[in-house]
C-alpha positions in Angstrom: -19.9 57.8 42.6 -15.8 58.2 42.7 -15.8 61.2 40.9 -18.8 63.0 43.2 -17.1 61.9 46.3 -13.8 64.0 44.8 -15.7 66.7 44.1 -17.8 67.4 47.3 -14.5 65.9 49.7 -12.8 69.5 47.9 -15.6 71.4 47.8 -15.7 70.6 51.9 -11.9 71.6 52.7 -12.8 74.9 50.8 -11.5 74.7 47.3 -13.1 76.8 44.5 -15.1 75.0 42.0 -12.1 75.5 39.6 -10.0 74.0 41.6 -12.5 71.1 42.7 -12.6 70.3 38.7 -8.8 70.1 38.0 -8.8 67.6 41.5 -11.7 65.6 40.4 -10.4 65.3 36.4 -14.0 67.1 35.4 -14.8 69.7 34.2 -16.4 73.2 36.9 -19.5 73.5 35.2 -19.8 69.7 36.2 -18.6 70.4 39.9 -21.1 73.0 40.2 -24.1 70.8 39.6 -22.4 67.8 42.0 -22.4 70.5 44.4 -25.4 71.9 43.9 -27.1 69.1 43.4 -25.6 68.0 47.4 -26.7 71.6 49.0 -30.2 70.4 47.8 -29.2 67.1 49.3 -28.5 69.1 53.2 -24.7 69.1 52.8 -23.4 71.9 54.5 -19.8 73.5 54.1 -18.7 73.6 57.3 -20.0 69.7 58.0 -16.8 67.3 58.3 -15.8 64.8 56.0 -18.1 61.6 57.3 -21.5 63.5 55.8 -20.2 62.3 52.8 -22.0 59.0 53.2 -23.8 56.7 50.1 -27.0 58.0 50.9 -25.7 61.7 49.7 -24.1 60.3 46.8 -27.0 58.4 45.4 -29.5 61.3 45.9 -26.3 63.7 43.7 -26.4 60.7 41.3 -30.5 60.9 41.0 -30.4 65.0 40.5 -27.9 64.9 38.3 -29.5 62.5 35.6 -33.1 63.5 36.1 -33.9 62.7 32.5 -32.7 59.1 32.2 -34.7 57.8 35.3 -34.0 53.9 33.7 -30.3 55.0 32.5 -31.2 55.5 29.0 -31.4 58.5 26.7 -34.5 59.7 24.2 -32.7 57.7 22.3 -32.4 54.6 23.7 -36.8 55.1 24.2 -36.9 55.7 20.3 -35.2 52.9 19.3 -37.6 50.9 21.8 -40.8 51.9 19.5 -39.2 49.4 17.0 -37.8 47.1 18.8 -40.0 44.0 17.1 -38.7 45.5 13.8 -35.2 45.7 14.4 -34.8 42.4 15.4 -36.5 40.8 12.4 -33.8 42.6 10.1 -31.2 41.3 12.5 -31.7 38.2 12.7 -33.3 37.9 9.1 -36.8 36.9 9.8 -38.1 40.6 8.4 -36.2 40.2 5.0 -38.5 38.4 2.6 -37.7 34.7 1.2 -34.3 35.2 1.3 -34.4 35.6 5.0 -30.8 37.4 4.8 -29.7 39.0 8.0 -28.8 42.8 7.6 -26.1 44.5 8.7 -26.5 47.3 11.6 -25.1 50.0 9.2 -28.6 49.0 6.7 -30.4 48.7 10.1 -29.4 52.0 11.3 -30.4 53.4 7.1 -33.9 52.0 7.2 -34.0 54.2 10.5 -33.3 56.6 9.5 -35.4 56.8 6.5 -38.4 56.0 8.7 -37.7 59.5 10.4 -35.7 57.5 13.5 -32.7 59.5 14.0 -30.5 57.9 16.7 -26.6 57.9 17.0 -24.9 54.3 15.8 -23.6 53.5 18.6 -26.6 53.9 21.1 -28.1 51.1 18.0 -25.9 48.7 18.7 -26.0 49.0 22.2 -29.4 48.3 22.1 -29.5 45.8 18.7 -27.5 44.1 21.3 -28.9 43.7 24.4 -32.4 43.6 23.3 -32.7 42.4 20.1 -30.4 39.2 20.0 -27.2 40.1 17.6 -24.1 39.1 18.0 -24.9 37.5 21.7 -22.4 36.1 23.3 -22.4 33.1 25.7 -20.9 33.5 29.2 -18.6 31.1 29.9 -17.5 29.7 33.0 -13.6 28.1 34.3 -13.6 24.6 34.6 -11.6 22.7 36.8 -7.9 21.5 35.8 -9.2 18.1 37.4 -6.4 15.4 38.8 -2.7 15.2 38.3 -1.6 13.1 35.4 -5.2 12.3 33.7 -5.5 15.0 31.1 -3.6 15.6 28.2 -4.4 17.9 25.6 -3.4 16.9 21.9 -3.7 19.2 19.0 -2.2 19.7 15.5 -1.4 22.8 14.4 0.6 24.6 11.2 4.3 26.1 12.1 6.1 26.9 8.9 8.1 25.5 6.0 12.0 24.1 6.4 13.9 23.4 3.3 14.4 19.7 3.0 17.9 19.0 2.4 17.4 16.0 0.2 15.3 17.9 -2.2 16.5 21.5 -1.8 12.3 22.1 -1.7 11.1 23.7 1.8 8.2 21.8 3.0 5.6 22.6 5.8 5.6 21.4 9.3 2.9 20.5 11.3 3.9 20.2 15.1 1.4 17.8 17.8 1.3 19.5 20.7 0.9 17.8 24.0 0.1 19.9 27.2 -0.9 18.5 30.6 -3.8 20.2 32.1 -2.9 20.4 35.9 0.7 21.7 34.7 0.5 22.8 31.7 3.5 21.4 30.9 4.0 20.4 27.3 5.8 19.0 24.6 5.7 19.7 20.8 6.6 16.6 18.0 7.2 18.3 14.7 6.5 15.9 11.5 5.7 16.7 7.3 2.5 14.9 7.1 -0.9 14.1 9.9 -1.6 10.7 9.3 -2.4 8.2 11.8 0.7 7.1 11.5 2.4 9.9 12.8 0.1 11.0 15.0 1.3 7.3 17.1 5.2 8.5 16.8 4.1 11.8 18.3 2.6 10.0 21.1 5.6 7.2 21.3 7.9 10.7 21.7 5.7 12.6 23.9 5.6 9.5 26.3 9.0 8.6 26.6 9.7 13.1 27.2 6.9 12.8 30.0 8.3 9.3 31.4 4.6 8.1 31.3 1.2 7.9 30.0 -1.5 10.7 30.9 -4.7 8.5 31.3 -7.3 10.8 29.4 -6.2 11.9 26.3 -8.2 15.0 24.6 -7.7 15.5 21.1 -9.0 17.3 18.7 -11.6 16.1 15.6 -8.5 15.1 13.8 -9.1 13.1 10.8 -6.7 10.1 11.6 -8.3 10.2 14.9 -12.2 10.8 14.7 -13.8 8.8 11.4 -17.0 10.4 12.6 -17.1 13.2 14.7 -20.0 13.6 16.9 -20.6 15.6 20.7 -21.8 12.5 22.2 -20.9 9.6 20.8 -17.7 10.4 18.4 -16.2 7.8 16.3 -12.6 6.5 16.3 -10.6 5.1 14.0 -9.9 1.1 14.0 -5.9 2.1 13.9 -6.1 4.8 17.2 -8.5 2.5 19.6 -6.4 -0.5 18.6 -2.9 2.2 20.0 -5.0 3.2 22.7 -5.3 -0.4 23.9 -2.2 -0.7 23.8 -1.3 2.1 25.3 -3.8 1.8 27.9 -5.8 5.5 27.8 -8.5 6.8 27.3 -9.6 9.2 24.6 -11.7 12.1 25.0 -12.8 14.2 21.8 -13.5 17.8 21.9 -16.3 18.8 19.8 -16.3 20.3 16.2 -15.5 24.4 16.5 -15.5 23.8 20.0 -12.0 24.9 21.3 -13.0 25.7 24.4 -13.1 21.8 24.9 -9.2 22.1 24.8 -8.0 25.2 25.8 -5.1 24.8 27.7 -3.7 23.8 24.4 -5.3 25.8 22.0 -3.3 29.1 23.7 -0.6 27.2 23.8 -0.5 27.1 20.1 0.4 30.8 19.5 3.0 30.7 22.0 4.6 27.8 20.2 4.5 29.0 16.7 6.0 32.8 18.0 8.5 32.0 20.9 10.3 28.9 18.9 9.9 28.3 15.1 9.4 32.0 14.3 12.8 33.4 12.6 14.3 30.3 13.5 16.3 28.5 10.6 16.7 24.2 11.2 19.1 22.6 8.8 16.3 19.8 8.9 13.1 18.8 10.1 15.6 16.2 12.5 17.0 19.3 14.1 14.5 21.4 14.5 13.1 18.3 16.6 16.1 18.1 19.0 15.6 21.7 19.6 11.9 21.2 20.2 12.4 19.2 23.0 15.1 21.6 24.6 12.5 24.1 24.4 10.2 22.2 25.8 11.9 21.3 28.8 14.3 24.6 29.3 12.5 27.6 28.5 8.6 26.9 27.8 8.8 24.4 31.2 10.6 26.7 32.9 8.7 29.6 32.6 6.6 31.4 35.7 3.2 30.3 33.8 0.5 33.4 33.5 -2.5 31.5 35.2 -1.0 29.3 37.3 1.8 31.5 38.6 4.2 28.2 38.9 6.8 26.4 36.5 5.2 23.7 34.6 8.1 21.5 34.9 8.6 21.7 38.5 4.7 21.4 39.0 4.8 18.6 36.7 7.9 16.6 38.6 6.7 17.0 41.7 2.7 15.8 40.9 2.4 14.5 37.6 4.8 12.1 36.8 4.8 9.7 40.0 1.1 9.3 38.9 0.9 8.9 35.0 1.0 5.2 33.5 3.7 3.4 32.9 5.2 3.8 29.6 4.1 1.1 26.8 7.0 -1.0 24.8 7.0 -0.5 21.3 4.4 -0.2 19.2 4.5 -1.8 15.7 2.1 0.3 13.4 0.0 -1.6 11.5 -2.0 -1.0 8.7 -5.8 -1.8 9.2 -7.6 -1.9 6.0 -11.6 -3.5 4.3 -10.3 -6.2 1.5 -12.4 -8.2 -1.0 -12.0 -11.8 -1.7 -11.3 -12.7 -5.5 -12.2 -15.0 -7.6 -8.2 -16.0 -7.8 -9.1 -17.0 -3.4 -6.5 -14.0 -3.4 -6.8 -10.6 -1.3 -4.7 -7.3 -1.5 -2.7 -5.4 0.8 0.3 -3.4 0.7 0.6 -4.9 -3.4 1.0 -8.4 -2.0 -1.6 -11.2 -2.6 -2.6 -13.1 0.6 -4.9 -16.8 0.0 -8.3 -16.8 1.4 -10.1 -20.2 2.1 -12.8 -20.5 -0.9 -16.2 -20.2 1.3 -15.0 -16.1 1.8 -15.0 -15.8 -1.9 -16.8 -12.2 -2.7 -16.8 -11.3 0.7 -15.7 -8.3 2.5 -12.8 -9.1 5.0 -11.3 -7.1 7.4 -7.4 -7.0 7.5 -4.4 -6.3 10.0 -1.5 -6.1 9.2 1.7 -4.9 10.4 5.7 -5.4 10.0 5.3 -9.2 10.6 1.8 -11.2 10.6 -1.0 -10.5 8.2 -4.4 -11.1 9.9 -7.5 -11.8 8.1 -11.2 -11.7 10.2 -14.8 -12.0 9.0 -17.5 -11.2 10.9 -15.1 -10.8 13.4 -13.4 -14.5 13.3 -9.7 -14.8 12.6 -9.9 -16.9 9.4 -7.0 -17.1 8.1 -2.9 -15.3 9.7 0.0 -15.4 7.1 3.6 -13.6 7.6 3.9 -10.2 6.2 5.0 -10.4 2.3 7.1 -7.2 -0.1 5.3 -5.9 -3.1 4.9 -7.9 -5.7 4.8 -11.1 -3.9 2.7 -13.5 -2.6 1.3 -16.0 0.5 -0.5 -18.6 -0.7 -1.8 -21.6 1.2 -2.5 -25.2 -0.5 -5.4 -25.5 1.6 -7.5 -22.2 0.4 -7.3 -23.5 -3.1 -9.5 -26.4 -4.7 -7.9 -29.4 -3.8 -8.3 -30.3 -8.2 -6.5 -27.1 -8.6 -4.1 -26.4 -5.7 -1.3 -28.2 -7.4 -1.4 -26.8 -10.9 -1.6 -23.0 -9.2 1.4 -24.3 -7.0 3.1 -26.0 -9.8 3.4 -28.9 -7.4 4.8 -31.7 -9.0 5.1 -34.2 -6.0 1.4 -33.4 -5.1 0.4 -34.2 -8.6 1.9 -36.9 -8.7 1.0 -38.4 -5.7 -2.7 -37.3 -6.9 -2.0 -39.4 -10.3 -0.6 -42.8 -7.6 -3.3 -42.6 -5.4 -5.7 -44.2 -8.6 -3.3 -46.7 -9.4 0.5 -47.9 -9.7 1.1 -47.8 -13.2 -1.2 -44.3 -13.5 1.3 -42.7 -11.2 4.6 -44.0 -13.0 2.7 -43.1 -16.2 2.7 -39.6 -14.7 6.2 -39.3 -13.7 7.2 -40.3 -16.9 5.4 -37.6 -18.6 7.2 -35.4 -16.3 10.3 -36.4 -16.8 11.2 -33.1 -18.4 13.5 -30.6 -17.5 10.5 -27.9 -17.4 8.0 -30.7 -16.1 5.4 -27.6 -15.0 5.0 -27.4 -19.0 4.0 -30.7 -19.1 1.3 -30.9 -16.2 -1.5 -30.1 -18.6 -0.9 -33.8 -19.8 -1.0 -35.3 -16.7 -4.5 -33.3 -15.6 -5.6 -35.0 -19.1 -4.7 -38.5 -17.3 -6.7 -37.7 -14.4 -9.8 -36.7 -16.4 -9.8 -40.3 -18.3 -9.4 -41.5 -14.5 -13.0 -39.9 -14.4 -14.1 -40.8 -17.4 -13.3 -44.8 -17.7 -12.4 -45.0 -14.3 -9.0 -45.9 -12.4 -9.2 -49.6 -13.6 -9.1 -49.1 -17.0 -6.4 -46.6 -17.1 -4.6 -48.1 -15.2 -4.2 -50.9 -17.3 -4.1 -49.0 -20.4 -1.0 -47.3 -18.6 0.3 -50.9 -17.9 0.3 -51.9 -21.4 2.1 -48.6 -22.6 4.9 -48.8 -20.1 5.2 -52.3 -21.5 5.4 -50.3 -25.7 7.1 -47.7 -23.7 5.3 -44.8 -25.4 4.4 -42.3 -23.1 1.4 -39.9 -24.7 -1.7 -39.6 -22.8 -3.6 -39.1 -26.5 -2.0 -42.9 -27.0 -4.1 -43.8 -23.9 -7.1 -41.9 -24.9 -7.0 -43.7 -27.9 -6.5 -47.2 -26.3 -9.4 -46.7 -24.0 -12.1 -44.8 -27.0 -11.1 -48.4 -28.5 -11.3 -50.8 -25.2 -8.0 -52.0 -26.3 -6.5 -51.5 -23.1 -6.8 -55.4 -22.2 -6.0 -56.5 -25.7 -2.2 -58.5 -25.2 0.2 -56.8 -27.4 1.9 -57.7 -30.1 6.3 -57.1 -30.3 7.0 -56.3 -34.0 8.9 -59.4 -35.9 12.1 -58.9 -38.1 11.0 -59.1 -41.9 13.1 -62.4 -43.9 15.9 -60.8 -45.7 15.0 -60.1 -49.4 16.8 -58.6 -52.8 17.2 -55.1 -51.9 15.2 -53.1 -54.0 18.2 -51.2 -55.5 20.6 -54.3 -56.2 21.7 -54.9 -59.6 22.4 -58.1 -61.0 26.4 -59.5 -60.4 26.4 -60.8 -64.4 26.5 -57.0 -64.9 29.8 -56.7 -63.2 31.4 -60.2 -64.7 31.8 -59.1 -68.4 34.1 -56.2 -67.6 37.6 -57.2 -68.5 37.1 -57.7 -72.7 40.8 -56.9 -73.4 43.6 -59.7 -73.2 45.2 -58.0 -70.6 42.4 -58.2 -68.4 41.9 -61.7 -69.6 45.8 -62.3 -68.6 43.8 -61.3 -65.5 40.7 -63.8 -65.4 41.0 -65.1 -62.1 41.2 -61.6 -60.7 37.7 -60.1 -62.8 36.0 -63.2 -61.4 37.2 -62.8 -57.5 35.5 -58.7 -58.5 32.2 -60.7 -59.9 32.1 -63.1 -56.5 32.8 -60.3 -54.3 30.0 -58.0 -56.3 27.5 -60.5 -55.8 28.2 -60.6 -51.9 28.2 -56.7 -51.7 24.3 -57.2 -53.6 23.4 -59.9 -51.7 24.3 -58.3 -48.3 22.2 -55.3 -49.8 19.4 -57.0 -48.4 20.8 -58.4 -44.5 21.0 -57.1 -41.4 22.9 -53.6 -40.8 25.8 -55.2 -39.1 26.5 -57.8 -41.6 26.3 -55.8 -44.4 28.9 -53.6 -43.0 31.5 -56.4 -43.2 30.6 -57.5 -46.2 31.3 -53.9 -48.1 34.6 -54.2 -45.4 35.8 -57.7 -47.5 34.7 -55.7 -50.4 36.8 -52.9 -50.2 39.7 -55.6 -49.0 39.4 -57.6 -52.6 39.2 -55.1 -54.9 41.7 -53.5 -53.6 43.9 -56.4 -53.8 42.5 -56.6 -57.2 43.1 -53.7 -57.9 47.1 -53.7 -56.9 46.9 -57.2 -58.9 46.5 -55.6 -61.9 48.8 -52.5 -62.0 51.6 -54.9 -61.3 50.9 -57.7 -63.8 49.6 -55.8 -67.1 50.8 -51.6 -65.9 47.7 -50.3 -65.2 46.8 -48.9 -63.0 43.4 -49.3 -61.2 41.7 -47.5 -58.8 38.1 -49.1 -56.6 35.6 -47.0 -54.8 32.7 -47.9 -52.4 30.1 -46.0 -52.5 26.8 -46.2 -50.1 23.7 -46.7 -52.0 20.3 -45.4 -51.8 19.3 -44.0 -48.3 19.0 -46.6 -45.1 22.1 -48.6 -46.8 19.9 -50.6 -48.8 22.5 -52.0 -51.7 26.1 -50.7 -53.2 27.1 -49.2 -55.9 30.8 -49.6 -56.9 33.1 -46.9 -59.0 36.3 -48.7 -61.4 38.3 -45.8 -62.8 41.4 -47.3 -65.0 44.2 -45.8 -66.2 46.1 -47.2 -69.2 49.2 -47.1 -71.0 48.7 -48.3 -74.5 48.2 -45.9 -77.2 45.0 -43.8 -77.7 44.1 -46.2 -81.1 44.7 -49.2 -78.9 42.6 -47.4 -75.8 40.1 -46.7 -79.0 39.5 -50.2 -79.7 39.5 -51.4 -76.6 36.4 -49.1 -75.3 34.9 -50.1 -78.7 35.4 -54.1 -77.4 34.1 -53.2 -74.5 31.0 -50.9 -75.7 30.1 -54.7 -77.5 30.4 -56.7 -74.9 27.8 -55.2 -72.4 
């Protein structure tokens, strides 16, 4: 229509067709057709510019396109005769069991085989408009809503940063927060995409914005959404706990629906290209500090293309005053389902926590933060423990069976108290058993004693323990033997001292009386008699008590020493007397007498022969 108006206006001014075509930017032949159609509709050259009306232009358009009354040419009409076949090919319903849609290049080839020769561009327009090929749905703009209400968040891969600790490049992700109303944004950089990372990013975002938005619109992040659903998505327990702590609601976007969070989706490219690309960061902390500055000073102060305003200024003026207050610091907990094992414990973070025995084999829900571990069963809190470091355990003795808690916890005092509850002497006996540098190694003996109480009753065991304590016998097998023989009430007979008798290895005193047969020894008869008497005393003391025996041996040794001295002075013979212990346990005494003589060898041999005959 513009071309026709321009051609007709130039022609009415008196210009030639060539000039008219150059002014309108069309070919001379096209200009001639426009002018001829206008003349046929009643336009004369001397008419003014007011003669170019919409009706005249419409008549010219209808005249120059007589072969396309509906706006399409012969090729379009040829394709209309194959419309059903083309629709079946592009949708896959006419390709057999495989059911795969054909490309338009293949469709164009198949139509050519059937004699339908049309331009490919005409086929593309026909398939798009009439046959449902790659139909693009229309869209509408959604209102931004009220200030301070909605904030869209999304994770996006930025690039890599060299870790100074390991020297290796690590992938960096950005959690981007975009206010829907003002378009003000915050970027949180992290190496991971865990729930702890998401919560840490939220905490930093609230500090950056100075408040909390009422509704968060996240993508289907795995730490946030456990079951994606267009209508009723299911959120993770940790995320719901944090949402309750901060006071915001969550409206997750649908799967593969970027239009549900279009504000933050469009910003991802801007953050990656304008902030991260081409920059060199010392570490993640340096990158985060520069990201905060970039969000506030550059991205926040740019002139936004849609709102035609600076996001930071709009946020400060209209959104910041209506945000929710910043919540207190959040201790990120661990939520886990655990099974109560046969040992009355569950494992959380490589530490053990006791649970009452009624829940053995059941599945319990656990919430563990840095201070407390709370255990729930079907929504009811059943146990609370202090958080323990890995490798340790927290055990409440009330969670264990009463007859096993003392053994499991090595509670010596409690075990003695259990025994004392059955009887005073049983308690004393148990205390005597456990009187050991390593008392827990003797606990089984005390449990054996408690088992005897269950088997024979506390009265019988009390009597047996009293009798054993009188005899100073601390051995549980002895108590069991007494109870088995029913001897716990028999009076105890103390051992009596056996009467003194002849020692087993004592020698006849006469053997010590006939040693001296030499003349020199005869002069010392009184001394020999003393030795014999002393030998007799030593023999008799071999069967006596230990104390008297020691005294007799000492006296005998003194006498023998004096005898040896007297003989040496009177006869010139040096003598030594040795007193040796007899058999084991001190029964009997052996005397060894050794003499050296000054007489001649012949005399010594004669004396020796006389001694042998005397013996």
